[in-house]
TORKOL-4160 file (C-alpha; in steps of 0.2 Angstrom, whole numbers, padded with zeros to 4 digits, m for minus):
264
<pt num="1" X="0223" Y="0082" Z="0089"/>
<pt num="2" X="0205" Y="0078" Z="0086"/>
<pt num="3" X="0202" Y="0059" Z="0096"/>
<pt num="4" X="0187" Y="0048" Z="0094"/>
<pt num="5" X="0186" Y="0037" Z="0105"/>
<pt num="6" X="0174" Y="0019" Z="0101"/>
<pt num="7" X="0159" Y="0024" Z="0109"/>
<pt num="8" X="0158" Y="0040" Z="0099"/>
<pt num="9" X="0161" Y="0028" Z="0084"/>
<pt num="10" X="0144" Y="0018" Z="0090"/>
<pt num="11" X="0135" Y="0032" Z="0091"/>
<pt num="12" X="0140" Y="0037" Z="0073"/>
<pt num="13" X="0135" Y="0021" Z="0065"/>
<pt num="14" X="0118" Y="0019" Z="0076"/>
<pt num="15" X="0111" Y="0036" Z="0073"/>
<pt num="16" X="0112" Y="0032" Z="0055"/>
<pt num="17" X="0110" Y="0016" Z="0054"/>
<pt num="18" X="0090" Y="0015" Z="0064"/>
<pt num="19" X="0086" Y="0027" Z="0056"/>
<pt num="20" X="0088" Y="0022" Z="0038"/>
<pt num="21" X="0082" Y="0005" Z="0042"/>
<pt num="22" X="0067" Y="0010" Z="0046"/>
<pt num="23" X="0066" Y="0020" Z="0029"/>
<pt num="24" X="0071" Y="0005" Z="0018"/>
<pt num="25" X="0058" Y="m0004" Z="0027"/>
<pt num="26" X="0044" Y="0010" Z="0021"/>
<pt num="27" X="0053" Y="0010" Z="0004"/>
<pt num="28" X="0054" Y="m0010" Z="0001"/>
<pt num="29" X="0035" Y="m0010" Z="0004"/>
<pt num="30" X="0026" Y="0006" Z="0000"/>
<pt num="31" X="0019" Y="0009" Z="m0017"/>
<pt num="32" X="0028" Y="0018" Z="m0028"/>
<pt num="33" X="0043" Y="0017" Z="m0018"/>
<pt num="34" X="0043" Y="m0001" Z="m0019"/>
<pt num="35" X="0041" Y="m0003" Z="m0039"/>
<pt num="36" X="0050" Y="m0020" Z="m0043"/>
<pt num="37" X="0052" Y="m0012" Z="m0056"/>
<pt num="38" X="0065" Y="0003" Z="m0048"/>
<pt num="39" X="0082" Y="m0006" Z="m0048"/>
<pt num="40" X="0087" Y="m0010" Z="m0025"/>
<pt num="41" X="0102" Y="0000" Z="m0027"/>
<pt num="42" X="0090" Y="0017" Z="m0034"/>
<pt num="43" X="0081" Y="0011" Z="m0019"/>
<pt num="44" X="0095" Y="0012" Z="m0007"/>
<pt num="45" X="0101" Y="0025" Z="m0016"/>
<pt num="46" X="0088" Y="0035" Z="m0011"/>
<pt num="47" X="0087" Y="0029" Z="0008"/>
<pt num="48" X="0102" Y="0033" Z="0012"/>
<pt num="49" X="0095" Y="0053" Z="0006"/>
<pt num="50" X="0083" Y="0052" Z="0017"/>
<pt num="51" X="0092" Y="0044" Z="0032"/>
<pt num="52" X="0104" Y="0058" Z="0029"/>
<pt num="53" X="0087" Y="0074" Z="0031"/>
<pt num="54" X="0078" Y="0065" Z="0042"/>
<pt num="55" X="0095" Y="0057" Z="0055"/>
<pt num="56" X="0101" Y="0076" Z="0061"/>
<pt num="57" X="0082" Y="0080" Z="0069"/>
<pt num="58" X="0078" Y="0062" Z="0077"/>
<pt num="59" X="0080" Y="0061" Z="0096"/>
<pt num="60" X="0097" Y="0056" Z="0107"/>
<pt num="61" X="0096" Y="0038" Z="0106"/>
<pt num="62" X="0103" Y="0027" Z="0121"/>
<pt num="63" X="0121" Y="0020" Z="0121"/>
<pt num="64" X="0120" Y="0006" Z="0110"/>
<pt num="65" X="0132" Y="m0005" Z="0101"/>
<pt num="66" X="0123" Y="m0009" Z="0084"/>
<pt num="67" X="0135" Y="m0025" Z="0081"/>
<pt num="68" X="0125" Y="m0032" Z="0098"/>
<pt num="69" X="0113" Y="m0043" Z="0102"/>
<pt num="70" X="0101" Y="m0029" Z="0110"/>
<pt num="71" X="0108" Y="m0018" Z="0092"/>
<pt num="72" X="0101" Y="m0030" Z="0082"/>
<pt num="73" X="0084" Y="m0032" Z="0090"/>
<pt num="74" X="0082" Y="m0013" Z="0089"/>
<pt num="75" X="0092" Y="m0016" Z="0067"/>
<pt num="76" X="0074" Y="m0028" Z="0068"/>
<pt num="77" X="0061" Y="m0019" Z="0076"/>
<pt num="78" X="0066" Y="m0004" Z="0064"/>
<pt num="79" X="0064" Y="m0012" Z="0050"/>
<pt num="80" X="0046" Y="m0020" Z="0057"/>
<pt num="81" X="0038" Y="m0002" Z="0060"/>
<pt num="82" X="0044" Y="0003" Z="0042"/>
<pt num="83" X="0038" Y="m0009" Z="0031"/>
<pt num="84" X="0022" Y="m0009" Z="0041"/>
<pt num="85" X="0020" Y="0011" Z="0037"/>
<pt num="86" X="0021" Y="0006" Z="0020"/>
<pt num="87" X="0009" Y="m0008" Z="0022"/>
<pt num="88" X="m0003" Y="0000" Z="0027"/>
<pt num="89" X="m0003" Y="0011" Z="0014"/>
<pt num="90" X="m0003" Y="m0003" Z="m0001"/>
<pt num="91" X="m0021" Y="m0010" Z="0006"/>
<pt num="92" X="m0029" Y="0003" Z="0001"/>
<pt num="93" X="m0023" Y="m0002" Z="m0020"/>
<pt num="94" X="m0024" Y="m0022" Z="m0012"/>
<pt num="95" X="m0042" Y="m0015" Z="m0008"/>
<pt num="96" X="m0043" Y="m0005" Z="m0027"/>
<pt num="97" X="m0034" Y="m0019" Z="m0037"/>
<pt num="98" X="m0047" Y="m0030" Z="m0030"/>
<pt num="99" X="m0062" Y="m0020" Z="m0038"/>
<pt num="100" X="m0053" Y="m0021" Z="m0054"/>
<pt num="101" X="m0050" Y="m0040" Z="m0050"/>
<pt num="102" X="m0071" Y="m0044" Z="m0046"/>
<pt num="103" X="m0076" Y="m0033" Z="m0060"/>
<pt num="104" X="m0065" Y="m0040" Z="m0073"/>
<pt num="105" X="m0072" Y="m0057" Z="m0070"/>
<pt num="106" X="m0088" Y="m0049" Z="m0072"/>
<pt num="107" X="m0084" Y="m0042" Z="m0085"/>
<pt num="108" X="m0080" Y="m0058" Z="m0092"/>
<pt num="109" X="m0060" Y="m0053" Z="m0093"/>
<pt num="110" X="m0055" Y="m0065" Z="m0078"/>
<pt num="111" X="m0043" Y="m0072" Z="m0094"/>
<pt num="112" X="m0034" Y="m0057" Z="m0097"/>
<pt num="113" X="m0022" Y="m0059" Z="m0087"/>
<pt num="114" X="m0004" Y="m0050" Z="m0086"/>
<pt num="115" X="0009" Y="m0047" Z="m0078"/>
<pt num="116" X="0007" Y="m0038" Z="m0062"/>
<pt num="117" X="0026" Y="m0029" Z="m0056"/>
<pt num="118" X="0017" Y="m0020" Z="m0042"/>
<pt num="119" X="0008" Y="m0036" Z="m0033"/>
<pt num="120" X="0019" Y="m0046" Z="m0043"/>
<pt num="121" X="0008" Y="m0056" Z="m0049"/>
<pt num="122" X="m0003" Y="m0062" Z="m0064"/>
<pt num="123" X="m0019" Y="m0048" Z="m0061"/>
<pt num="124" X="m0031" Y="m0044" Z="m0075"/>
<pt num="125" X="m0029" Y="m0029" Z="m0087"/>
<pt num="126" X="m0048" Y="m0022" Z="m0075"/>
<pt num="127" X="m0035" Y="m0022" Z="m0061"/>
<pt num="128" X="m0020" Y="m0015" Z="m0067"/>
<pt num="129" X="m0031" Y="m0003" Z="m0075"/>
<pt num="130" X="m0037" Y="0006" Z="m0061"/>
<pt num="131" X="m0018" Y="0002" Z="m0052"/>
<pt num="132" X="m0011" Y="0015" Z="m0063"/>
<pt num="133" X="m0024" Y="0023" Z="m0057"/>
<pt num="134" X="m0025" Y="0025" Z="m0040"/>
<pt num="135" X="m0004" Y="0027" Z="m0044"/>
<pt num="136" X="m0008" Y="0044" Z="m0055"/>
<pt num="137" X="m0022" Y="0050" Z="m0043"/>
<pt num="138" X="m0006" Y="0046" Z="m0030"/>
<pt num="139" X="0005" Y="0056" Z="m0036"/>
<pt num="140" X="m0003" Y="0070" Z="m0043"/>
<pt num="141" X="m0008" Y="0072" Z="m0025"/>
<pt num="142" X="0006" Y="0072" Z="m0018"/>
<pt num="143" X="0005" Y="0059" Z="m0005"/>
<pt num="144" X="0019" Y="0050" Z="m0012"/>
<pt num="145" X="0030" Y="0065" Z="0001"/>
<pt num="146" X="0015" Y="0063" Z="0012"/>
<pt num="147" X="0019" Y="0046" Z="0017"/>
<pt num="148" X="0036" Y="0051" Z="0019"/>
<pt num="149" X="0033" Y="0066" Z="0030"/>
<pt num="150" X="0023" Y="0053" Z="0042"/>
<pt num="151" X="0036" Y="0042" Z="0040"/>
<pt num="152" X="0050" Y="0059" Z="0048"/>
<pt num="153" X="0036" Y="0061" Z="0061"/>
<pt num="154" X="0037" Y="0045" Z="0067"/>
<pt num="155" X="0054" Y="0045" Z="0073"/>
<pt num="156" X="0048" Y="0057" Z="0087"/>
<pt num="157" X="0031" Y="0049" Z="0089"/>
<pt num="158" X="0041" Y="0031" Z="0089"/>
<pt num="159" X="0059" Y="0032" Z="0099"/>
<pt num="160" X="0071" Y="0023" Z="0093"/>
<pt num="161" X="0075" Y="0013" Z="0108"/>
<pt num="162" X="0077" Y="m0007" Z="0113"/>
<pt num="163" X="0059" Y="m0009" Z="0121"/>
<pt num="164" X="0047" Y="m0019" Z="0109"/>
<pt num="165" X="0031" Y="m0011" Z="0099"/>
<pt num="166" X="0018" Y="m0024" Z="0107"/>
<pt num="167" X="0007" Y="m0032" Z="0099"/>
<pt num="168" X="m0006" Y="m0018" Z="0098"/>
<pt num="169" X="0004" Y="m0012" Z="0081"/>
<pt num="170" X="0001" Y="m0029" Z="0072"/>
<pt num="171" X="m0016" Y="m0030" Z="0079"/>
<pt num="172" X="m0020" Y="m0013" Z="0072"/>
<pt num="173" X="m0012" Y="m0017" Z="0055"/>
<pt num="174" X="m0023" Y="m0034" Z="0055"/>
<pt num="175" X="m0041" Y="m0024" Z="0057"/>
<pt num="176" X="m0036" Y="m0011" Z="0042"/>
<pt num="177" X="m0032" Y="m0027" Z="0031"/>
<pt num="178" X="m0050" Y="m0029" Z="0035"/>
<pt num="179" X="m0054" Y="m0016" Z="0023"/>
<pt num="180" X="m0044" Y="m0026" Z="0006"/>
<pt num="181" X="m0060" Y="m0035" Z="0005"/>
<pt num="182" X="m0073" Y="m0022" Z="0009"/>
<pt num="183" X="m0068" Y="m0009" Z="m0001"/>
<pt num="184" X="m0063" Y="m0017" Z="m0018"/>
<pt num="185" X="m0084" Y="m0022" Z="m0015"/>
<pt num="186" X="m0089" Y="m0007" Z="m0011"/>
<pt num="187" X="m0079" Y="0002" Z="m0027"/>
<pt num="188" X="m0084" Y="m0012" Z="m0039"/>
<pt num="189" X="m0104" Y="m0011" Z="m0033"/>
<pt num="190" X="m0111" Y="m0002" Z="m0045"/>
<pt num="191" X="m0103" Y="m0012" Z="m0062"/>
<pt num="192" X="m0107" Y="m0027" Z="m0051"/>
<pt num="193" X="m0127" Y="m0022" Z="m0051"/>
<pt num="194" X="m0126" Y="m0014" Z="m0070"/>
<pt num="195" X="m0119" Y="m0032" Z="m0073"/>
<pt num="196" X="m0131" Y="m0043" Z="m0065"/>
<pt num="197" X="m0147" Y="m0031" Z="m0074"/>
<pt num="198" X="m0136" Y="m0034" Z="m0090"/>
<pt num="199" X="m0135" Y="m0053" Z="m0087"/>
<pt num="200" X="m0155" Y="m0052" Z="m0078"/>
<pt num="201" X="m0157" Y="m0046" Z="m0097"/>
<pt num="202" X="m0150" Y="m0061" Z="m0106"/>
<pt num="203" X="m0155" Y="m0074" Z="m0096"/>
<pt num="204" X="m0176" Y="m0067" Z="m0100"/>
<pt num="205" X="m0170" Y="m0065" Z="m0116"/>
<pt num="206" X="m0162" Y="m0083" Z="m0123"/>
<pt num="207" X="m0179" Y="m0087" Z="m0113"/>
<pt num="208" X="m0191" Y="m0075" Z="m0123"/>
<pt num="209" X="m0180" Y="m0081" Z="m0141"/>
<pt num="210" X="m0172" Y="m0099" Z="m0136"/>
<pt num="211" X="m0163" Y="m0100" Z="m0151"/>
<pt num="212" X="m0153" Y="m0085" Z="m0150"/>
<pt num="213" X="m0134" Y="m0094" Z="m0143"/>
<pt num="214" X="m0130" Y="m0085" Z="m0130"/>
<pt num="215" X="m0109" Y="m0091" Z="m0131"/>
<pt num="216" X="m0111" Y="m0078" Z="m0144"/>
<pt num="217" X="m0120" Y="m0061" Z="m0140"/>
<pt num="218" X="m0116" Y="m0063" Z="m0121"/>
<pt num="219" X="m0100" Y="m0059" Z="m0121"/>
<pt num="220" X="m0098" Y="m0045" Z="m0131"/>
<pt num="221" X="m0110" Y="m0036" Z="m0123"/>
<pt num="222" X="m0107" Y="m0040" Z="m0107"/>
<pt num="223" X="m0087" Y="m0034" Z="m0109"/>
<pt num="224" X="m0096" Y="m0018" Z="m0122"/>
<pt num="225" X="m0107" Y="m0013" Z="m0105"/>
<pt num="226" X="m0094" Y="m0014" Z="m0092"/>
<pt num="227" X="m0082" Y="m0004" Z="m0103"/>
<pt num="228" X="m0095" Y="0007" Z="m0102"/>
<pt num="229" X="m0102" Y="0009" Z="m0084"/>
<pt num="230" X="m0082" Y="0014" Z="m0082"/>
<pt num="231" X="m0082" Y="0025" Z="m0090"/>
<pt num="232" X="m0101" Y="0033" Z="m0084"/>
<pt num="233" X="m0093" Y="0028" Z="m0065"/>
<pt num="234" X="m0074" Y="0036" Z="m0069"/>
<pt num="235" X="m0077" Y="0052" Z="m0065"/>
<pt num="236" X="m0088" Y="0050" Z="m0047"/>
<pt num="237" X="m0075" Y="0038" Z="m0041"/>
<pt num="238" X="m0063" Y="0051" Z="m0034"/>
<pt num="239" X="m0070" Y="0057" Z="m0019"/>
<pt num="240" X="m0076" Y="0037" Z="m0016"/>
<pt num="241" X="m0054" Y="0035" Z="m0017"/>
<pt num="242" X="m0048" Y="0051" Z="m0008"/>
<pt num="243" X="m0059" Y="0044" Z="0006"/>
<pt num="244" X="m0050" Y="0028" Z="0005"/>
<pt num="245" X="m0033" Y="0038" Z="0004"/>
<pt num="246" X="m0036" Y="0047" Z="0021"/>
<pt num="247" X="m0044" Y="0032" Z="0029"/>
<pt num="248" X="m0026" Y="0023" Z="0026"/>
<pt num="249" X="m0017" Y="0038" Z="0029"/>
<pt num="250" X="m0029" Y="0038" Z="0048"/>
<pt num="251" X="m0024" Y="0021" Z="0049"/>
<pt num="252" X="m0005" Y="0025" Z="0047"/>
<pt num="253" X="m0008" Y="0035" Z="0062"/>
<pt num="254" X="m0017" Y="0024" Z="0074"/>
<pt num="255" X="m0007" Y="0012" Z="0069"/>
<pt num="256" X="0011" Y="0026" Z="0075"/>
<pt num="257" X="m0001" Y="0030" Z="0089"/>
<pt num="258" X="m0003" Y="0011" Z="0095"/>
<pt num="259" X="0018" Y="0009" Z="0094"/>
<pt num="260" X="0023" Y="0023" Z="0104"/>
<pt num="261" X="0009" Y="0019" Z="0118"/>
<pt num="262" X="0016" Y="0002" Z="0118"/>
<pt num="263" X="0034" Y="0011" Z="0121"/>
<pt num="264" X="0037" Y="0018" Z="0137"/>
């Protein structure tokens, strides 16, 4: 006769529930997985399937009741760790979207805004174009699989325990968040420079011929030059975007190592 004690049942529940919480935290925030257009049922199903694969390789857990206060604290901590890992890669996409916002405003397309399901807000058409381009690179280079592999390895580097992760993880995440502005401006710098030269040329032209209607020729010229420069710059964006993705995964490793060093 097979007998199952309450302690064994609690251990089985915890060995699946806590990894599932970390996986769902990443799926809720990470690019592609956390897209609002994907139904919540599919996200939960995907999280359960990933957890069923990862759970057998998770290191042995402490004997803790999942419904106790300590077990709930572990549950919350696992969700925060997973969300922090997904948010680290989300910052890479946010930097590219900012480059698109700056470019669109400089071109005069700041009024052309649409609902963006990834950011769950309104963004310019150029920003959405850059975001879709970034998503295609993200999928074609299998970086979404690399993110899941990093998540699987995190259960070894950051074991599930009741010890708080510490503030160093949040410090690393905050410092990496500053790359949104620096990387966004760097990516948009060629377009900004070209449009600045265009605006200066239009200013000199209207000064030399005041009868010209600046509003009549200014917008078509800046928009045309902007699209022309985007077409010329696109082949050269592969290396900067690849470097930005490598920096993102490097920051992800730093965050996981910082969390692991905070644990005993």
